[in-house]
N, C-alpha and C positions, 0 to 999 in steps of 0.2 A: 216254888220255881221249879219252872219244868227246863232240864239240865240236856236229859234226854231221850234216847225213843225208846226206852222204859217206863219212866215217870209218867210221857205222856199216854202210854198202854193205859199203866197204872189208873188212870185219872179217866179214861175213857173205858174201861172196863168194868162190869160191877161189885159194888161193894157188898157185903158180907150180909146175910139177910138182915141181921137183927140191929143194921146200920141203914138202912132202908129213912126214905122220906114218904111217913105219911099226908098227903093233901088234905087239908077237912073235908075237900070235894068225896075223898074216896078213891083216885089216886093216890099208887106207887109210883115211887122215883126211887130204882135203880142205878143210876146213870144219869153224866147227864143230857146222852142223848131225851133220855126218858123227860130230866128238866125243860130242854129244848122244843119238845113235841105238845107236851100239858101247858108253858107258856101258852105257846100261839091258842091253842081252845081253850083256856080254864076262863072262867066267870069273873070277871075285873072284884065282886064281893070277897072270890077263894083270895082272891092272889091280895089282897088290901087286907087281908085274916093272917098273913105270912111275912107280911111284906111293908109294912105302914113307918112312919116317923117314931114311934118307940121299940121296933125291931126289925129283922131282917131273916125269918127262919130258911132262907132257899141260901142265904151270906152263910148262916153258921153255918150248916152243912156242907157245902163245896168247901169252905174255910177247914173245920174239924174231921169230916168225914172222908170228900175225896182228898183233899190236902190241897186244894186249887183256892190259894192265900189271893191269886189275882184275878182271877176271875170273883173271886168270892168281893172282892173290895169293887170291882167292875160294875157290879149288879148293887152296890148299895146306893140308894134316894130315886131309883130309877122307876117308869112307869114300867108295866106288866109288857106291853108294845118293843121301848127300848131295851129292859132286860133280856128278852127271848133274844134280842138280834143282837149284844152280847154277847150271850152263849152260845148262839150259830155259831157270829167268829170265829171263838174261844174253838169250840167245837172242829171247826173248820181248822185250824193251826193245828189241835193236837194230831188230829189225823194223818195230818201232813209230818209232823213231827214223830209219830211212830210208826211213817214207812220202812219198810226193810231197805235199806240202797239198794240199787242191782248194781251188780259187778257185771263187769265185761269177761266173756266167759273168749277165751284163747281158741283162738281157731287157726291149725296149723296151716302153714302158706304151704300149697303146693310145691315141690324141687323144680328148681328151674331145667334141671336136666332131662331130655327125651329118656321116657321109659324103653328100654330094651326091645328089642319087635323078638317073637317068639317064632321062631325058625320052624 
């Protein structure tokens, strides 16, 4: 569950090198942005190798490595195109959640009294 902007940032960041996902087509996933891009262009056979009725390697990686159980559950039993759209929506949500809220800077108001004229 994503409760804080730090949670969102953690999920958007790259995983440790030993936890990357090696796709059967040679692609390597370091983060969900990579997953989103790869899903757009991945051959359907490569997707079926990792996501089929028996297993979903992407969901497992998202849950166990990335820590995003919500996204993992939401891509189960989806076509490649549907999964990509789910990942893209989640990515947008996480990016918004990770943004730092800006605070309004305090601007000193000018004094209403007139400055003294120099003599």
